[in-house]
N, CA and C atoms of all chains as a GROMACS GRO file, in nm:
protein
  498
    1UNK      N    1  -0.774  -2.315   6.980
    1UNK     CA    2  -0.839  -2.236   6.874
    1UNK      C    3  -0.747  -2.120   6.833
    2UNK      N    4  -0.737  -2.096   6.705
    2UNK     CA    5  -0.653  -1.987   6.654
    2UNK      C    6  -0.740  -1.878   6.595
    3UNK      N    7  -0.696  -1.754   6.613
    3UNK     CA    8  -0.763  -1.641   6.550
    3UNK      C    9  -0.669  -1.584   6.445
    4UNK      N   10  -0.716  -1.584   6.321
    4UNK     CA   11  -0.639  -1.524   6.212
    4UNK      C   12  -0.703  -1.391   6.175
    5UNK      N   13  -0.623  -1.288   6.168
    5UNK     CA   14  -0.670  -1.157   6.122
    5UNK      C   15  -0.610  -1.136   5.984
    6UNK      N   16  -0.697  -1.140   5.884
    6UNK     CA   17  -0.651  -1.138   5.745
    6UNK      C   18  -0.679  -1.001   5.684
    7UNK      N   19  -0.578  -0.944   5.618
    7UNK     CA   20  -0.592  -0.816   5.550
    7UNK      C   21  -0.576  -0.840   5.402
    8UNK      N   22  -0.676  -0.802   5.324
    8UNK     CA   23  -0.667  -0.816   5.179
    8UNK      C   24  -0.670  -0.676   5.119
    9UNK      N   25  -0.567  -0.643   5.042
    9UNK     CA   26  -0.559  -0.509   4.983
    9UNK      C   27  -0.537  -0.523   4.833
   10UNK      N   28  -0.582  -0.423   4.759
   10UNK     CA   29  -0.552  -0.418   4.616
   10UNK      C   30  -0.402  -0.394   4.598
   11UNK      N   31  -0.344  -0.458   4.497
   11UNK     CA   32  -0.204  -0.430   4.467
   11UNK      C   33  -0.190  -0.282   4.433
   12UNK      N   34  -0.074  -0.222   4.466
   12UNK     CA   35  -0.058  -0.077   4.447
   12UNK      C   36  -0.085  -0.030   4.304
   13UNK      N   37  -0.059  -0.113   4.203
   13UNK     CA   38  -0.078  -0.069   4.064
   13UNK      C   39  -0.223  -0.076   4.019
   14UNK      N   40  -0.310  -0.135   4.101
   14UNK     CA   41  -0.450  -0.154   4.059
   14UNK      C   42  -0.534  -0.034   4.100
   15UNK      N   43  -0.616   0.014   4.007
   15UNK     CA   44  -0.709   0.124   4.036
   15UNK      C   45  -0.803   0.088   4.150
   16UNK      N   46  -0.834   0.184   4.235
   16UNK     CA   47  -0.917   0.157   4.351
   16UNK      C   48  -1.032   0.259   4.355
   17UNK      N   49  -1.137   0.236   4.276
   17UNK     CA   50  -1.248   0.332   4.271
   17UNK      C   51  -1.316   0.351   4.407
   18UNK      N   52  -1.321   0.246   4.487
   18UNK     CA   53  -1.384   0.260   4.620
   18UNK      C   54  -1.301   0.354   4.707
   19UNK      N   55  -1.170   0.338   4.703
   19UNK     CA   56  -1.084   0.428   4.779
   19UNK      C   57  -1.098   0.572   4.732
   20UNK      N   58  -1.106   0.592   4.598
   20UNK     CA   59  -1.122   0.727   4.545
   20UNK      C   60  -1.255   0.788   4.591
   21UNK      N   61  -1.360   0.705   4.595
   21UNK     CA   62  -1.490   0.756   4.639
   21UNK      C   63  -1.485   0.796   4.786
   22UNK      N   64  -1.418   0.716   4.868
   22UNK     CA   65  -1.405   0.750   5.011
   22UNK      C   66  -1.326   0.880   5.026
   23UNK      N   67  -1.217   0.891   4.948
   23UNK     CA   68  -1.136   1.014   4.952
   23UNK      C   69  -1.222   1.135   4.916
   24UNK      N   70  -1.303   1.122   4.809
   24UNK     CA   71  -1.391   1.232   4.770
   24UNK      C   72  -1.490   1.266   4.880
   25UNK      N   73  -1.549   1.164   4.941
   25UNK     CA   74  -1.644   1.187   5.049
   25UNK      C   75  -1.580   1.257   5.167
   26UNK      N   76  -1.460   1.214   5.204
   26UNK     CA   77  -1.391   1.276   5.317
   26UNK      C   78  -1.359   1.422   5.287
   27UNK      N   79  -1.311   1.449   5.167
   27UNK     CA   80  -1.276   1.588   5.132
   27UNK      C   81  -1.401   1.675   5.129
   28UNK      N   82  -1.511   1.620   5.077
   28UNK     CA   83  -1.637   1.696   5.078
   28UNK      C   84  -1.683   1.727   5.220
   29UNK      N   85  -1.651   1.638   5.313
   29UNK     CA   86  -1.689   1.660   5.452
   29UNK      C   87  -1.595   1.760   5.522
   30UNK      N   88  -1.494   1.808   5.450
   30UNK     CA   89  -1.405   1.908   5.509
   30UNK      C   90  -1.269   1.855   5.550
   31UNK      N   91  -1.244   1.725   5.527
   31UNK     CA   92  -1.112   1.669   5.562
   31UNK      C   93  -1.017   1.689   5.444
   32UNK      N   94  -0.975   1.816   5.426
   32UNK     CA   95  -0.892   1.853   5.310
   32UNK      C   96  -0.751   1.794   5.323
   33UNK      N   97  -0.715   1.752   5.443
   33UNK     CA   98  -0.580   1.701   5.466
   33UNK      C   99  -0.561   1.560   5.413
   34UNK      N  100  -0.669   1.496   5.366
   34UNK     CA  101  -0.659   1.358   5.317
   34UNK      C  102  -0.591   1.356   5.180
   35UNK      N  103  -0.482   1.283   5.171
   35UNK     CA  104  -0.404   1.276   5.048
   35UNK      C  105  -0.454   1.161   4.962
   36UNK      N  106  -0.462   1.042   5.019
   36UNK     CA  107  -0.506   0.926   4.941
   36UNK      C  108  -0.572   0.824   5.033
   37UNK      N  109  -0.658   0.742   4.973
   37UNK     CA  110  -0.728   0.638   5.048
   37UNK      C  111  -0.725   0.509   4.966
   38UNK      N  112  -0.694   0.398   5.033
   38UNK     CA  113  -0.702   0.267   4.968
   38UNK      C  114  -0.798   0.183   5.052
   39UNK      N  115  -0.891   0.117   4.985
   39UNK     CA  116  -0.990   0.036   5.056
   39UNK      C  117  -0.955  -0.111   5.043
   40UNK      N  118  -0.973  -0.185   5.149
   40UNK     CA  119  -0.946  -0.327   5.147
   40UNK      C  120  -1.042  -0.402   5.236
   41UNK      N  121  -1.014  -0.530   5.255
   41UNK     CA  122  -1.100  -0.613   5.338
   41UNK      C  123  -1.024  -0.660   5.461
   42UNK      N  124  -1.100  -0.677   5.568
   42UNK     CA  125  -1.043  -0.727   5.693
   42UNK      C  126  -1.131  -0.844   5.736
   43UNK      N  127  -1.071  -0.960   5.755
   43UNK     CA  128  -1.149  -1.081   5.783
   43UNK      C  129  -1.090  -1.151   5.905
   44UNK      N  130  -1.175  -1.180   6.004
   44UNK     CA  131  -1.132  -1.255   6.122
   44UNK      C  132  -1.181  -1.399   6.110
   45UNK      N  133  -1.090  -1.493   6.123
   45UNK     CA  134  -1.125  -1.634   6.110
   45UNK      C  135  -1.083  -1.707   6.236
   46UNK      N  136  -1.176  -1.779   6.298
   46UNK     CA  137  -1.140  -1.867   6.408
   46UNK      C  138  -1.134  -2.009   6.354
   47UNK      N  139  -1.023  -2.076   6.380
   47UNK     CA  140  -1.008  -2.213   6.329
   47UNK      C  141  -0.934  -2.300   6.428
   48UNK      N  142  -0.960  -2.430   6.418
   48UNK     CA  143  -0.888  -2.529   6.497
   48UNK      C  144  -0.764  -2.571   6.419
   49UNK      N  145  -0.652  -2.586   6.490
   49UNK     CA  146  -0.532  -2.639   6.425
   49UNK      C  147  -0.441  -2.693   6.534
   50UNK      N  148  -0.363  -2.793   6.499
   50UNK     CA  149  -0.280  -2.859   6.600
   50UNK      C  150  -0.167  -2.769   6.648
   51UNK      N  151  -0.112  -2.689   6.560
   51UNK     CA  152  -0.006  -2.597   6.601
   51UNK      C  153  -0.002  -2.477   6.507
   52UNK      N  154   0.088  -2.383   6.539
   52UNK     CA  155   0.092  -2.259   6.462
   52UNK      C  156   0.121  -2.285   6.315
   53UNK      N  157   0.210  -2.378   6.287
   53UNK     CA  158   0.246  -2.401   6.148
   53UNK      C  159   0.125  -2.452   6.069
   54UNK      N  160   0.049  -2.543   6.129
   54UNK     CA  161  -0.069  -2.596   6.061
   54UNK      C  162  -0.171  -2.484   6.039
   55UNK      N  163  -0.189  -2.398   6.139
   55UNK     CA  164  -0.284  -2.288   6.124
   55UNK      C  165  -0.239  -2.194   6.014
   56UNK      N  166  -0.110  -2.164   6.012
   56UNK     CA  167  -0.056  -2.073   5.910
   56UNK      C  168  -0.078  -2.129   5.770
   57UNK      N  169  -0.048  -2.255   5.753
   57UNK     CA  170  -0.067  -2.316   5.621
   57UNK      C  171  -0.213  -2.313   5.579
   58UNK      N  172  -0.303  -2.344   5.673
   58UNK     CA  173  -0.446  -2.344   5.640
   58UNK      C  174  -0.492  -2.205   5.597
   59UNK      N  175  -0.454  -2.104   5.676
   59UNK     CA  176  -0.500  -1.968   5.644
   59UNK      C  177  -0.441  -1.921   5.511
   60UNK      N  178  -0.314  -1.956   5.486
   60UNK     CA  179  -0.254  -1.916   5.358
   60UNK      C  180  -0.333  -1.977   5.242
   61UNK      N  181  -0.368  -2.105   5.255
   61UNK     CA  182  -0.446  -2.170   5.149
   61UNK      C  183  -0.583  -2.106   5.133
   62UNK      N  184  -0.647  -2.070   5.245
   62UNK     CA  185  -0.778  -2.002   5.237
   62UNK      C  186  -0.766  -1.871   5.160
   63UNK      N  187  -0.659  -1.797   5.186
   63UNK     CA  188  -0.640  -1.669   5.117
   63UNK      C  189  -0.624  -1.692   4.968
   64UNK      N  190  -0.540  -1.790   4.934
   64UNK     CA  191  -0.511  -1.812   4.792
   64UNK      C  192  -0.635  -1.864   4.720
   65UNK      N  193  -0.711  -1.952   4.787
   65UNK     CA  194  -0.821  -2.018   4.718
   65UNK      C  195  -0.952  -1.939   4.719
   66UNK      N  196  -0.973  -1.856   4.822
   66UNK     CA  197  -1.104  -1.790   4.829
   66UNK      C  198  -1.096  -1.641   4.866
   67UNK      N  199  -1.017  -1.607   4.966
   67UNK     CA  200  -1.033  -1.474   5.024
   67UNK      C  201  -0.974  -1.363   4.938
   68UNK      N  202  -0.863  -1.393   4.870
   68UNK     CA  203  -0.799  -1.290   4.788
   68UNK      C  204  -0.797  -1.335   4.642
   69UNK      N  205  -0.800  -1.239   4.554
   69UNK     CA  206  -0.780  -1.266   4.411
   69UNK      C  207  -0.634  -1.234   4.380
   70UNK      N  208  -0.550  -1.337   4.368
   70UNK     CA  209  -0.405  -1.311   4.359
   70UNK      C  210  -0.365  -1.230   4.236
   71UNK      N  211  -0.452  -1.218   4.138
   71UNK     CA  212  -0.418  -1.137   4.021
   71UNK      C  213  -0.412  -0.989   4.058
   72UNK      N  214  -0.508  -0.943   4.140
   72UNK     CA  215  -0.514  -0.799   4.168
   72UNK      C  216  -0.498  -0.766   4.316
   73UNK      N  217  -0.493  -0.867   4.402
   73UNK     CA  218  -0.489  -0.838   4.545
   73UNK      C  219  -0.369  -0.902   4.614
   74UNK      N  220  -0.322  -0.834   4.719
   74UNK     CA  221  -0.223  -0.891   4.810
   74UNK      C  222  -0.296  -0.928   4.939
   75UNK      N  223  -0.237  -1.021   5.015
   75UNK     CA  224  -0.293  -1.049   5.146
   75UNK      C  225  -0.181  -1.067   5.246
   76UNK      N  226  -0.214  -1.043   5.372
   76UNK     CA  227  -0.123  -1.077   5.481
   76UNK      C  228  -0.210  -1.110   5.601
   77UNK      N  229  -0.154  -1.183   5.698
   77UNK     CA  230  -0.236  -1.216   5.815
   77UNK      C  231  -0.151  -1.232   5.939
   78UNK      N  232  -0.215  -1.207   6.054
   78UNK     CA  233  -0.156  -1.233   6.185
   78UNK      C  234  -0.232  -1.350   6.247
   79UNK      N  235  -0.160  -1.427   6.326
   79UNK     CA  236  -0.221  -1.542   6.393
   79UNK      C  237  -0.197  -1.532   6.541
   80UNK      N  238  -0.300  -1.556   6.620
   80UNK     CA  239  -0.276  -1.567   6.764
   80UNK      C  240  -0.361  -1.680   6.822
   81UNK      N  241  -0.309  -1.738   6.928
   81UNK     CA  242  -0.380  -1.847   6.992
   81UNK      C  243  -0.479  -1.788   7.090
   82UNK      N  244  -0.605  -1.832   7.081
   82UNK     CA  245  -0.707  -1.784   7.174
   82UNK      C  246  -0.769  -1.905   7.242
   83UNK      N  247  -0.818  -1.882   7.363
   83UNK     CA  248  -0.870  -1.995   7.441
   83UNK      C  249  -0.998  -2.050   7.377
   84UNK      N  250   0.368   1.342   5.664
   84UNK     CA  251   0.253   1.264   5.617
   84UNK      C  252   0.229   1.146   5.714
   85UNK      N  253   0.103   1.126   5.747
   85UNK     CA  254   0.067   1.017   5.837
   85UNK      C  255  -0.010   0.910   5.762
   86UNK      N  256   0.017   0.786   5.801
   86UNK     CA  257  -0.060   0.673   5.745
   86UNK      C  258  -0.148   0.617   5.854
   87UNK      N  259  -0.279   0.620   5.831
   87UNK     CA  260  -0.372   0.560   5.926
   87UNK      C  261  -0.423   0.429   5.867
   88UNK      N  262  -0.416   0.324   5.947
   88UNK     CA  263  -0.472   0.194   5.907
   88UNK      C  264  -0.597   0.174   5.991
   89UNK      N  265  -0.710   0.180   5.925
   89UNK     CA  266  -0.839   0.179   5.995
   89UNK      C  267  -0.906   0.043   5.976
   90UNK      N  268  -0.954  -0.013   6.087
   90UNK     CA  269  -1.026  -0.140   6.084
   90UNK      C  270  -1.168  -0.114   6.129
   91UNK      N  271  -1.264  -0.150   6.045
   91UNK     CA  272  -1.405  -0.133   6.079
   91UNK      C  273  -1.467  -0.272   6.085
   92UNK      N  274  -1.522  -0.306   6.200
   92UNK     CA  275  -1.582  -0.438   6.217
   92UNK      C  276  -1.725  -0.425   6.267
   93UNK      N  277  -1.808  -0.522   6.234
   93UNK     CA  278  -1.942  -0.524   6.290
   93UNK      C  279  -1.934  -0.550   6.440
   94UNK      N  280  -2.021  -0.486   6.517
   94UNK     CA  281  -2.026  -0.517   6.660
   94UNK      C  282  -2.059  -0.665   6.677
   95UNK      N  283  -2.007  -0.726   6.784
   95UNK     CA  284  -2.025  -0.871   6.802
   95UNK      C  285  -2.171  -0.916   6.802
   96UNK      N  286  -2.263  -0.832   6.845
   96UNK     CA  287  -2.403  -0.874   6.853
   96UNK      C  288  -2.474  -0.864   6.718
   97UNK      N  289  -2.409  -0.804   6.619
   97UNK     CA  290  -2.475  -0.781   6.490
   97UNK      C  291  -2.453  -0.901   6.398
   98UNK      N  292  -2.560  -0.946   6.333
   98UNK     CA  293  -2.550  -1.054   6.235
   98UNK      C  294  -2.455  -1.018   6.122
   99UNK      N  295  -2.379  -1.116   6.076
   99UNK     CA  296  -2.280  -1.091   5.972
   99UNK      C  297  -2.299  -1.190   5.858
  100UNK      N  298  -2.396  -1.163   5.768
  100UNK     CA  299  -2.423  -1.257   5.659
  100UNK      C  300  -2.303  -1.278   5.567
  101UNK      N  301  -2.223  -1.172   5.548
  101UNK     CA  302  -2.105  -1.187   5.461
  101UNK      C  303  -2.005  -1.285   5.524
  102UNK      N  304  -1.985  -1.270   5.655
  102UNK     CA  305  -1.896  -1.364   5.725
  102UNK      C  306  -1.947  -1.506   5.718
  103UNK      N  307  -2.079  -1.523   5.734
  103UNK     CA  308  -2.136  -1.658   5.726
  103UNK      C  309  -2.117  -1.717   5.587
  104UNK      N  310  -2.132  -1.632   5.483
  104UNK     CA  311  -2.113  -1.681   5.346
  104UNK      C  312  -1.968  -1.724   5.324
  105UNK      N  313  -1.873  -1.646   5.376
  105UNK     CA  314  -1.732  -1.682   5.361
  105UNK      C  315  -1.705  -1.814   5.435
  106UNK      N  316  -1.760  -1.826   5.556
  106UNK     CA  317  -1.744  -1.950   5.633
  106UNK      C  318  -1.797  -2.069   5.553
  107UNK      N  319  -1.916  -2.053   5.494
  107UNK     CA  320  -1.973  -2.161   5.412
  107UNK      C  321  -1.884  -2.195   5.294
  108UNK      N  322  -1.833  -2.093   5.228
  108UNK     CA  323  -1.745  -2.116   5.114
  108UNK      C  324  -1.619  -2.190   5.153
  109UNK      N  325  -1.559  -2.149   5.266
  109UNK     CA  326  -1.436  -2.214   5.312
  109UNK      C  327  -1.462  -2.360   5.347
  110UNK      N  328  -1.573  -2.386   5.415
  110UNK     CA  329  -1.602  -2.525   5.454
  110UNK      C  330  -1.631  -2.610   5.330
  111UNK      N  331  -1.700  -2.552   5.233
  111UNK     CA  332  -1.723  -2.625   5.108
  111UNK      C  333  -1.593  -2.658   5.035
  112UNK      N  334  -1.494  -2.570   5.053
  112UNK     CA  335  -1.364  -2.595   4.989
  112UNK      C  336  -1.280  -2.696   5.066
  113UNK      N  337  -1.332  -2.745   5.180
  113UNK     CA  338  -1.260  -2.847   5.254
  113UNK      C  339  -1.196  -2.797   5.382
  114UNK      N  340  -1.210  -2.668   5.413
  114UNK     CA  341  -1.151  -2.616   5.536
  114UNK      C  342  -1.250  -2.636   5.651
  115UNK      N  343  -1.263  -2.763   5.694
  115UNK     CA  344  -1.362  -2.798   5.797
  115UNK      C  345  -1.322  -2.743   5.933
  116UNK      N  346  -1.198  -2.702   5.947
  116UNK     CA  347  -1.150  -2.655   6.077
  116UNK      C  348  -1.196  -2.513   6.108
  117UNK      N  349  -1.260  -2.448   6.010
  117UNK     CA  350  -1.304  -2.311   6.032
  117UNK      C  351  -1.426  -2.308   6.122
  118UNK      N  352  -1.414  -2.234   6.232
  118UNK     CA  353  -1.520  -2.226   6.332
  118UNK      C  354  -1.613  -2.110   6.300
  119UNK      N  355  -1.556  -1.991   6.284
  119UNK     CA  356  -1.638  -1.873   6.257
  119UNK      C  357  -1.558  -1.772   6.176
  120UNK      N  358  -1.631  -1.687   6.104
  120UNK     CA  359  -1.569  -1.584   6.022
  120UNK      C  360  -1.646  -1.454   6.043
  121UNK      N  361  -1.575  -1.345   6.062
  121UNK     CA  362  -1.637  -1.212   6.067
  121UNK      C  363  -1.571  -1.128   5.959
  122UNK      N  364  -1.653  -1.059   5.881
  122UNK     CA  365  -1.599  -0.978   5.772
  122UNK      C  366  -1.603  -0.831   5.811
  123UNK      N  367  -1.501  -0.758   5.774
  123UNK     CA  368  -1.496  -0.616   5.803
  123UNK      C  369  -1.424  -0.541   5.693
  124UNK      N  370  -1.397  -0.414   5.720
  124UNK     CA  371  -1.330  -0.330   5.621
  124UNK      C  372  -1.195  -0.287   5.673
  125UNK      N  373  -1.103  -0.270   5.580
  125UNK     CA  374  -0.969  -0.222   5.613
  125UNK      C  375  -0.941  -0.105   5.520
  126UNK      N  376  -0.909   0.010   5.576
  126UNK     CA  377  -0.893   0.132   5.496
  126UNK      C  378  -0.761   0.199   5.533
  127UNK      N  379  -0.681   0.227   5.433
  127UNK     CA  380  -0.555   0.299   5.455
  127UNK      C  381  -0.574   0.443   5.409
  128UNK      N  382  -0.542   0.537   5.498
  128UNK     CA  383  -0.559   0.679   5.468
  128UNK      C  384  -0.425   0.750   5.487
  129UNK      N  385  -0.382   0.823   5.385
  129UNK     CA  386  -0.265   0.909   5.402
  129UNK      C  387  -0.314   1.051   5.419
  130UNK      N  388  -0.267   1.116   5.524
  130UNK     CA  389  -0.312   1.253   5.549
  130UNK      C  390  -0.199   1.339   5.605
  131UNK      N  391  -0.213   1.469   5.584
  131UNK     CA  392  -0.120   1.566   5.642
  131UNK      C  393  -0.174   1.607   5.778
  132UNK      N  394  -0.083   1.620   5.876
  132UNK     CA  395  -0.125   1.672   6.007
  132UNK      C  396   0.000   1.723   6.077
  133UNK      N  397  -0.019   1.822   6.161
  133UNK     CA  398   0.096   1.886   6.225
  133UNK      C  399   0.162   1.794   6.326
  134UNK      N  400   0.085   1.713   6.396
  134UNK     CA  401   0.144   1.619   6.491
  134UNK      C  402   0.050   1.499   6.510
  135UNK      N  403   0.096   1.404   6.592
  135UNK     CA  404   0.020   1.280   6.610
  135UNK      C  405  -0.120   1.306   6.664
  136UNK      N  406  -0.129   1.399   6.759
  136UNK     CA  407  -0.259   1.425   6.820
  136UNK      C  408  -0.358   1.478   6.716
  137UNK      N  409  -0.312   1.570   6.630
  137UNK     CA  410  -0.399   1.625   6.527
  137UNK      C  411  -0.443   1.515   6.430
  138UNK      N  412  -0.348   1.428   6.393
  138UNK     CA  413  -0.381   1.319   6.301
  138UNK      C  414  -0.483   1.226   6.364
  139UNK      N  415  -0.462   1.194   6.492
  139UNK     CA  416  -0.553   1.103   6.562
  139UNK      C  417  -0.694   1.160   6.567
  140UNK      N  418  -0.703   1.289   6.600
  140UNK     CA  419  -0.836   1.351   6.607
  140UNK      C  420  -0.904   1.350   6.472
  141UNK      N  421  -0.827   1.382   6.366
  141UNK     CA  422  -0.886   1.386   6.231
  141UNK      C  423  -0.938   1.246   6.193
  142UNK      N  424  -0.856   1.145   6.216
  142UNK     CA  425  -0.898   1.011   6.173
  142UNK      C  426  -1.019   0.963   6.255
  143UNK      N  427  -1.020   0.996   6.384
  143UNK     CA  428  -1.135   0.957   6.466
  143UNK      C  429  -1.263   1.021   6.412
  144UNK      N  430  -1.254   1.150   6.377
  144UNK     CA  431  -1.372   1.218   6.320
  144UNK      C  432  -1.414   1.156   6.187
  145UNK      N  433  -1.316   1.118   6.104
  145UNK     CA  434  -1.348   1.054   5.975
  145UNK      C  435  -1.425   0.924   5.997
  146UNK      N  436  -1.380   0.847   6.097
  146UNK     CA  437  -1.446   0.720   6.128
  146UNK      C  438  -1.589   0.744   6.171
  147UNK      N  439  -1.608   0.841   6.261
  147UNK     CA  440  -1.741   0.867   6.315
  147UNK      C  441  -1.834   0.921   6.208
  148UNK      N  442  -1.781   1.010   6.122
  148UNK     CA  443  -1.868   1.079   6.026
  148UNK      C  444  -1.891   1.001   5.898
  149UNK      N  445  -1.795   0.916   5.857
  149UNK     CA  446  -1.812   0.852   5.726
  149UNK      C  447  -1.777   0.703   5.724
  150UNK      N  448  -1.665   0.666   5.785
  150UNK     CA  449  -1.612   0.532   5.757
  150UNK      C  450  -1.688   0.422   5.829
  151UNK      N  451  -1.734   0.450   5.948
  151UNK     CA  452  -1.805   0.347   6.026
  151UNK      C  453  -1.946   0.395   6.056
  152UNK      N  454  -2.035   0.301   6.068
  152UNK     CA  455  -2.171   0.330   6.114
  152UNK      C  456  -2.174   0.295   6.263
  153UNK      N  457  -2.170   0.397   6.350
  153UNK     CA  458  -2.153   0.368   6.493
  153UNK      C  459  -2.268   0.289   6.556
  154UNK      N  460  -2.380   0.280   6.486
  154UNK     CA  461  -2.491   0.200   6.540
  154UNK      C  462  -2.456   0.050   6.537
  155UNK      N  463  -2.393   0.007   6.428
  155UNK     CA  464  -2.369  -0.137   6.414
  155UNK      C  465  -2.221  -0.174   6.402
  156UNK      N  466  -2.133  -0.073   6.393
  156UNK     CA  467  -1.993  -0.105   6.370
  156UNK      C  468  -1.901  -0.044   6.476
  157UNK      N  469  -1.793  -0.114   6.502
  157UNK     CA  470  -1.683  -0.061   6.583
  157UNK      C  471  -1.569  -0.024   6.489
  158UNK      N  472  -1.483   0.067   6.533
  158UNK     CA  473  -1.363   0.094   6.455
  158UNK      C  474  -1.244   0.108   6.546
  159UNK      N  475  -1.127   0.085   6.491
  159UNK     CA  476  -1.002   0.116   6.560
  159UNK      C  477  -0.900   0.150   6.452
  160UNK      N  478  -0.794   0.219   6.491
  160UNK     CA  479  -0.694   0.251   6.389
  160UNK      C  480  -0.556   0.263   6.451
  161UNK      N  481  -0.455   0.239   6.366
  161UNK     CA  482  -0.315   0.260   6.400
  161UNK      C  483  -0.265   0.377   6.316
  162UNK      N  484  -0.174   0.453   6.374
  162UNK     CA  485  -0.118   0.568   6.304
  162UNK      C  486   0.032   0.554   6.298
  163UNK      N  487   0.092   0.579   6.183
  163UNK     CA  488   0.238   0.588   6.181
  163UNK      C  489   0.282   0.701   6.088
  164UNK      N  490   0.397   0.758   6.121
  164UNK     CA  491   0.448   0.867   6.040
  164UNK      C  492   0.524   0.808   5.923
  165UNK      N  493   0.494   0.855   5.803
  165UNK     CA  494   0.566   0.808   5.684
  165UNK      C  495   0.623   0.929   5.611
  166UNK      N  496   0.733   0.906   5.543
  166UNK     CA  497   0.801   1.020   5.477
  166UNK      C  498   0.716   1.074   5.362
   0.00000   0.00000   0.00000
């Protein structure tokens, strides 16, 4: 069994209203040292695959087809083998 | 300037309808090898702090006070110094 940890983030040029709202909330709470905030998604996927390459290909396809919107989002992932 | 990468995940005992929906979507798309999916948040914060300890304390407080709901969510974060 493989565990994929997938990070989906907005591309740097894309406006991030959720990140701006979090930044505003943090500053209102007194965290004046906060410069900027970007919000993204973190997804853990457990999947069966014969080897690392097969798992990598599967997760990449999942990101492209469902998890990320390639027009406005970037994705990256780590893979580890779990029992 | 410090960059904090914050991961907020639902505690393992908490139901994750968003993760279940993603799992269903992936399986419908033909990714039958997907066993389970957990959805979480990924937040990047840039902040000023005098040293690593100060940055760590600030980010921990941000997580407790705003970013995570400690009743149902866990959080962890990585810190790195950026120019």
